[in-house]
N, C-alpha and C positions, 0 to 999 in steps of 0.2 A: 270775650277774653281780651287779655293784653298781649301785646307782641312788640318786638323791637322794630322800629322803622328808621330808615336813613333820611335825615332832614337835608335834602339836597339844596335847600335854599340858603344854608349857612356855611360859613367857611369851615373846612375840615369835615363837612358832611357828618355831623354828630349823630350818634345813635340815641333814639328816644323811645322809652317804654310807654306805650299808649294803647288806648282801646282800639280794637279792630274787630271786624266781623268773625264770628266763629266759623271754622271750616266745616264743610259738609262732607259726607262720605257716600261712596257708591256701594252697591250690593256686595262687592268682594273686598271692602275696606273696613278698617276699624278706626275709631276715634280714640286718641290717647291723651290722657292728662299728663303733660310732660313734667317730670321732676328734675331732669338734668339734660343739658346739651353740651357741646364742646366746640371750640374754635378750630377752624381750618384756614389755610392761606387763601382758599377760594372766597371766604367771607370778606377778607380785606379787599380782594380784587373786586368783588361785587359792590361793596360799599363805595369804592372809588369810581364806580360806573364802568368798569372794564370787563365785567364778567356777568352778563345777564343770565337769568335762570333759563333753563330749557323750556320750550313751549309747553304750556299747561301746568308748570310748576308754580308754587307760590312765590311772590317776589320778596317774601320775608327771608332773612338770612338763616343759615343753619342747615347742615347736611347730615345730621344724626340726632338721635334723641333716645332717652330712656324714660319710661313712665308706666302708668297703669291704664289698662283699657277701660274706657268709659262707655263705649257704645260699639256694637258690632253690626255689620251689614247683613242683609237677608241671606246672602250666599256664603257667609263665613262659617267655616267648620274647623273644629279643633282649638278654637280660641274663645274665651268668654270674658264678660265684664269682670274686672278685678285682677286679671292676669298681669303680671309684671313682665314687660317686654322692652326690647330695644330694636332699633331699625336704622338703616341707611335711608336718607331722604334726598329728594332732588331740591329741597328748600323747605323753609317753614319751621326749623328747629328752635329759633329764638322766640318762642311763644309759649303760651300756657297750654295750648292744644295743637295737635297735628293729626291729619289723616294719613294712614299708611296702608298699602295693600297687604292683605293677609300673607301673601307669599314672601314678603320681605321681612316678616317678623322673626325675631329670635328671642327665646326666653332668657331671663337673667340667669347667668350661671349661679349655682348654689352659693350663698354667702356673699354675693357681690352687692355693693351699694349701687344706687342709681347713678352716682357720680362715675364709678368705674364703668358701668354699662354704657353710659352716655358718651364716654370717651373711646369706646371700642370700635364701632362699626366702620367708620370711614377709613381710618388708618390701617386697620387690619385687612379689610377687603382690598384696599389699594395695594398694600404690600403683597397680598396673596395673588391677586390677578396679574400683577406685573412680573413677579418672580416665577410663579409656578405655572401660569397659563401663557402669558405673552412671551416670556423668555424661555419657557419650557425647561426650567432648571432641572438638571439631572443630578443623581447622587454623586457626591464628591466634588462637584464643581464649585469654584471659588467665586464669590461675589464682592464687588466694591460698591458700597452704598454711600453716596454723598448725602450730607445732612443727617448724619447718624443720630444726632440728639433730638431730631424733630419727632413729631408724633409718628409719621410713617417710618422713620429710621429706627426708632425704639421698638416698633412693632416688627419690622423686618428682621432685626437682630434676633429677636426671640424665636421667630418662625425658622430662621436659618439654623439657629442653635438646635432646635428640635429635630430638624431633618439632617443634621450632621454636616451642613455645608459651611466650609470656612468663610468667614465674613470679615472684610476690611472696611472701615468707615473713615470718613473725614468729618471733622466737627470744628467749631470755631472757639476753642478755649480749652484750657486744661481741665476745668470742671466738667465740661461736656464730654471730653475724651474719657475721663475717669468713669463717668456714668455709663458710657457705651461699653467700656471694658468690663464693668461690673455686670452688665446684662449678658455678656458673653461674646463680645467682639474679639476676634483674634488679634487685631491690630487697630488702634485708634490713632489717627493722624491729625494733629492740630494744623489745619491748612493755613492759618494766619502766621505760623512760625516755620513751617516745614514745606518742602517741595513734595507734594503727595505722589508725584510720578516716581521720583527717586526712591521714596520710602517703599512704595508698592513693589517696584522692581527688585529692590534689595530683599524685601521680605519673601518674595516668591522666587528668588534665585534667577530673576530675569524672565520668568515664564509669563508673568502677567496674570490676568483674571479671565474668567469665562463670561461673566455677566456684570454689567454696570447699571445700577439704578440711579438716574441723574435727574435732579430738579434745578440745576444751574443753567444749562443750556449753552448758548453760544460761546461763552468764555472758556468752557471746559472741553469743547468738542475735540480739538486736536489732541489735547492731552489724554482724554478718554480713549480715543482711537489707538493711541500709541501703547495703551496698556492691555488691549484685548488680544487674547490668544486666537489661533486659527478657529474660525467659525464662532467667534465671540459675538455677544449680543449687547447692544447699548439701548436701554429703554429710557425714553424721555417722559417724565411725568409732570414737568413744569419747565418754564424758561425764565427763571428769575433774573438772569443776566441779559436776556434778550433772545430773540429767535432768528436773527439774521446773521449768517456767518458763511465762510467758505469751507469747502471740503475737498480733500484729495481723493478722487474716485479710484485712482489706481491702488491706493492702500486698501480701500474698501474691497475692491475686487480681488486683489492678490491674496488676501487672507480670508476671503469669503465672509466678511463681517456683515452683520445685520443691524440696521438702525430701526428702532420701533417707536413710533409715537403712540401715546396711550392717554386716554381719559377714562373717567368713571362716571361722572355726574350725568353726562349726556347720552349714555348708553340706554338701550331699550330696557323696559322692565324685564323682559325674558332673559336678557343677558345678565342683568344684575341678580336675578333670582338664581341663575345657573352658577354665578360666582359665589353667592352666599351659600348655596347648598354644597358646592365642592369644598369651600373653606370649612364649613361645619363638619363635613364627613371626615376631613383630614385632621382638623385641629381642635374640634370642640371638646373632646375628652380632656385635653391639656388645659383648656380654659376652666373646665369644671373642677379639675384637681388643683388649680391655682398655679401651675408651673408656667403658664403664659397669662399675662394680664397687662392692661394698659399702664403706662407710666404716667402718673398725674403730676404735673408741675405745680399747679395752683388751682384754687377754686374761688370763684367770684359770684356774688349774687347777680342775677340777670340785670338788675338796675345799674350795675357797674360794668356793663359791657364795653363802654368806651375805654375804661382803664385796662380791662382784660385784653382788648385788641391792641392797645398801645404796647403792652408787654410783648405780644407776639411781633408787632411791627419792629420792635427794637431787638429782636432775636435773643431775648433773655431766657426763654423757656427751654427746659429739658423735658421733653414729652408733651403731654396734652394740657391745655388750659381749659378748665371746665366752668360752665355757668350753671348755677343752681337756679331752678325756676320755681319749684314748689318747696 
């Protein structure tokens, strides 16, 4: 098969589409012919040499895929050759084939394209686990989502709208704010032009929010803490501005706040399966009916992975950037 490899010997570490050995499968795995995959920030970090794959995972980029089952392992039940599936991966999505445990497979919702399905697993499972499991979001609680126009942000807005939780987002431009509002955000703040703390406080009558989902990190910590209500939860899913900062522990203790660090890729298979199953039990009917679906910014052929990643690096995308493989 062909797959994307990072050429670490050249400036910029370009992505190269080249021949590579086919993946092998275990007895409880399937081999999938990939039709589409999608970009995530982790791909850019891994390409730069800053985010190695977990032990046992392929060193090929790509944390999700959609395609058609080519081969099933001896212990696989309920899936067969020819089934259209999508899945979260620990790596290996930028390729013509990938191995996936049967327990992580999800069928393509009725009427969905491979591009839609390939853009769904990572961002929806990330949004779900951090809002509904890590933060234990309760009915009526208000959420502040930074990076509202990102893949995770656009997924989170839709989930929160479905469960009736008010959602405030920050985004870097009028077009991104408009897209978030159209998806169902109750307030979209252009952080490049407005003080998001002042806007959130004004919008909530000074009350603040119950949960914050943050991918910025150090630069936002003090401001985030100032916006949390009593027993508020701040969930970190990335540290784009860095991970080193100072914190006023008195403020944390006085309001009984909780800071939660979270990852998805390096969790055990059992944890990932539990997340997937809970997500499907709560939201899959809405995906089937089309009221929840990934927001697709653009679609590139896999051979233009360099251009696709450049678009993400420049923060131009609203939603997911997809790579067509087949």
